[in-house]
N, C-alpha and C positions, 0 to 999 in steps of 0.2 A: 431235513427240516431242522436239525440242531441249530444252524446258523439264523434261521427265521426266529426260533425261540429266543436265541441271545440278544438278537436285534430287538425284539419285542420287550425283552426284560430291560435292556439299556434305556429304551425309550421311556418306559414306565417308571425307571429309577430317576431319571432326570425330570420328569414331570413332578414327582412325588418331592424331589429335593429342591424344586425351584419354587419361590413365592410368586403366585400369579399376581400379587400386588406390585410386582416389578416388570410387568408385561412391558416390553419395549423392543426397539430395533437397534442395530448398529453393533459395534465390537463388543464380544462377549455374548451375544444373543444366541440361543438355541432355537432352532427351527425344526418343527415337525409337520410332516405332510403325507397325506393320502393321495395316491394317483392312479390313473388309468393310462395304459399304452396301447397302441395298435402296431404290432410288429410286422413290419413288410418283410418277410422272409425272402432271402435270394432263392432263384429258381433252382439253384444246385441242391437244395434240400429235398426237392420233389415233394412239397407239402401241397395239399389241395387248396388250402386256404390259409391267409394271414391269421395270426394269433392275437387274442386279447389278453393283456397283461395287466394285473392288478397288484399294487404293492404299496409300500411305505417308505419313508426316507427319515433320517434324522441329520441335521446339519449344525455346524457351529461356526460362527463368524469371527475369524481371526482378526479382521480389520472391520471398518463400516462398510467395505465393498467386497472383501474377499471371504467366501464361505467354502468349508470343507464338508462334503456331504457323503453320506453312506446311505446306499438304497437297496431294497430287496423286493423283487416282484416275482410271480408265478405266471406260467403260461396257461391259458384256458382257451378252449373252442378251437384249437387248432387240430387239423387231421391230416394224416398221410393219404395218398391217392386211393389206398384201399380202404379208407374210412376208419382207421385206427386212431383213436385219441393220442395226441401229442402231449407228453407231459415234460414240464422242465421249470427251471428257475434261473434267475439272474441276481448276481451280487455286483454292485458297482460303488467304486470310489471316485468321486468327481471333485474338481475345484471350480467354483463359479465366481465370476467378477461381475459385480452389480454396478450398473450406471445410475446417474442421479444420487440424491442424498437419502439417508436414513429419514423416514417420516414422509417422503414424497409418496404421491398416491401411486405413480406408476415407475417400477423399476426394471428396465431391461437388463438382461444378463447374457454372457456367454459362459460355456462350459467346456472342460476337457477332463479326461480321465481314463479309467480302464475298468472292465467288467469281466467276471467269469461267469459262464454259462454252462449249465448242465441240463442236457435235454435229451430226450429219448426220440430218436428220428426213425425208429423203425417198429415201435410197438412192443419191444421186448423189455424185459427188466433191466438190460444193460443201458448205461448212460454214456453219451459222448460230451467231453468237456472242451470248450473253447475259450480262448482269450480274446477279448475285443479292445480296441483303442476307440474311445468315444469323443466327438466333438459335438457341440450344439449350441443353441441359442433360444431365447424366448423372452417373456416378460412376466412380472409379478404385478397384480392389480390389487392394492390394499384397500379393503372396505374400512377398516379402522387401522389404527397405529400397528395392530399386531395380526389380524386376520386378512388373508389374501386368496385370490385364484390365480392359478398359473396356467399358462399355455406354452408349448415349447415343441421343439423336434430335435432328434439327435441322429447323427450319422455313426453307424457302428462298423467299424472295420475289422473283420475276423483275421486276426494275425496269423492263425493256424491254416486257414484255407484261402486267404488272399480275396475274399468277397465282402461286399458292402451291404448293408442292410440299414433301413431307416425306420425310425420309431417316433412318430408324433405322439404327444401326451398332453394331459391336462390334470390339474390337482387343486386340492383345497388344503391350506396349511395355517399354521400358528406359529409365532416366534415370540420369545420371552426371555427376559433375564439379561437384556443388554443395557447400554446407556440410554438414558431418557431422550426423547426428542428435544432438540435445542430449543430453549425458552425464547419467546419473542422478546425482542429488544424493548425495553420500557419506553413508553411514549413521553416525551419530555413534556414537562408541565408548561402551559403557555406563559410567556413572559408577562410580568406584571406591567400594566400600563399605568403610568403615574401622570398626575396633573402637571402642566409646565405653562403657565399663563403667559409668561414673557417669551416663550420659545427659545430659550437660549441653551436647551439641552440638560439643565439641571432642574430636577423635581422640585415642586413647590415646597414640599415637606422638609427640604435641606437648603433651600435657596435662600442666602442671607441678603441677596439684593433682587427682590421679586419683580422690580420694574426696570430691568436693564433695557436700554434702548436696542433696537433691532440693528444686526449685523456687527455687534461688538463683541470681541473675543472675550470669554469670561474664564475664570478659573474654577476650581473644584467647588467653590462655595457659590458659584453663580454671580460673582462680582466681576466688574472690568478687570482684566488681566493687566498688571503693570509689566510693560516691555522692559526687558533688561538691556541697558546699553553697553554694548562691547566696543572696545577702543584698540587701535594699534598705532603706537608712535614710532617715528623713524629719526635717528640722530646720526648722520654720517660725517665724519671728520676728514679734514683735507690737510695735506702738507702745506707749507708756506708757499704762497704765489702759485698754487697748482689747482686744476680743476679736474684732475683725473681721478676717477673712483678707485679707492684702494680695494685690493682683492679681499681683505678681511670685512669689507662692508657688504659684499654681495648677499650673504646669508640674511642680514637684516632687511635688505630691499626685497629679497625673495619672499620673506614672511609677510610684508606689506602687500605684495602682489598676490600672494595666495589668499589673504583675507579680503582683497577686493573682488577676487573671483568667487569667493564663497558668498559675498554679498554684492551681487552685480548692480544694485542700484546706486552704489556709493560712488563718490568722486573724491579727489584730494587736490591740494595744492602744495606743490613742492617749493620750499623757501630757501634760498641761498643767502649765506652771510660771510663776512670777512672779518679780519681783526683791523686795527687802526693804522697800520703800517702802510704808507704810501698815499697817494692822491686820492680824493674822495670819488672822483669820476672813474679812476683806474678800478678802485675797489667795487664800485657799482657793477661795472662790465665783468669782473671777476665773479661777483656773487651771482650774476645771471648765468654765466657759463657753468658754475658749479650746479645750479639748480636744474639747467638743462641736461646736464650729464647723467644726473640720478633719474631724471624723467625718461631719457633714452634707454637706461637699464631696465627700467619698468615696463615700457612700451616694446622696445625692440627685442630684449633677451628674455622677458618673462611674460609678455603677451597681454599686458592690460591695454584696453583700447586707449589710444592717444586722446580721444574726446573727453576721457573721464580723468585726465591728468593735466593740471595747469603748472606752470613753472614761474617764478617771480624772484627777483633779486632785491635785497635790501641793503646792500653794501654793507658799510661799517657802522650803520645807524641803531642796529639793535644787539648790543653787546650783551651777553649773559655771564661775562666773567670780566675781571680787571685786565685791561690791555696794557696796564704798566708792567705786567710780569709775562715771562715767556709762557708759563703755564696757563695764564688767563687767556693769552693770544690763541694758543693751541685749541682751547675750548671754544672760541669764537669763530674759528674757520671751520664751518659747518654748514649742512643742509638738513632741514627739519621738515617733516610732514606728518600728518596724523589722519586716521579715518575713523569715523564712528558709524555704528549701526545698531539697529534694534534686533536683538535675538528673538525668534519666534519661540 
């Protein structure tokens, strides 16, 4: 009975040391239970009937789901074949794994551990001791966050004798001292509905243009947005009497092509020019070849649709520098293009 008294003292001490204002489940919780068992004794014991066991347990939750439990119970109402009362006691240490979450109404569990049984099988004052390996399962039904009823069953394998006994049980328990039940997430406040008389998406109290026409894009002040105009210009230079696009011009042409792909509604006209050296008719044809050469790079090499690119030659009629100097003539041997778009 010494162990029973020790267990009772430990339970009482924990209750006294723990504030019931902190009743809760989960990691760090202490659990106390009173229970009743029906011990289905193995036939090898030669007992006349099965025994009723009554006891208590104390457990500690190592995590929200894992509990370590120490239990003690005593045998009642069991008799040998000759009618002698059977007396005995069990002490068990089990680990329980709980399913669901702390605070849920139903928490099924599985258990495993060991127990020590001291029992009088022959009615004498001598006692036989056996060690059992226990496995079991059951469920706890919580009436509140802390008070519960439990039902379960254990299979107890007698390591010393090699037989197995069964023990269904029911219990009532309380747990306290763990983490609080997770607080419910706060319900977000409903979004404030503002008045927007012109339906432009800007509330009337900050709308600086309250009568904006329908389908007009507006800025943060509710006024028609001013579209930003973006532009790319191209200026490709050529050698004297040549219409071959030089290698160092491909990067600029690619920039124009990329811009047109970014703004697919755009189009452009490629304009070819020459200096004043040579006949006018010859220079006209040369300017057209130069314009067409740049168009081919745009469409064939960089994938701009040919329908979006026109080419035209102006010969020597539109100089931008003095044709009387070599430097001026080099500037005039050119192809120009530009593309504009409205940035969104």
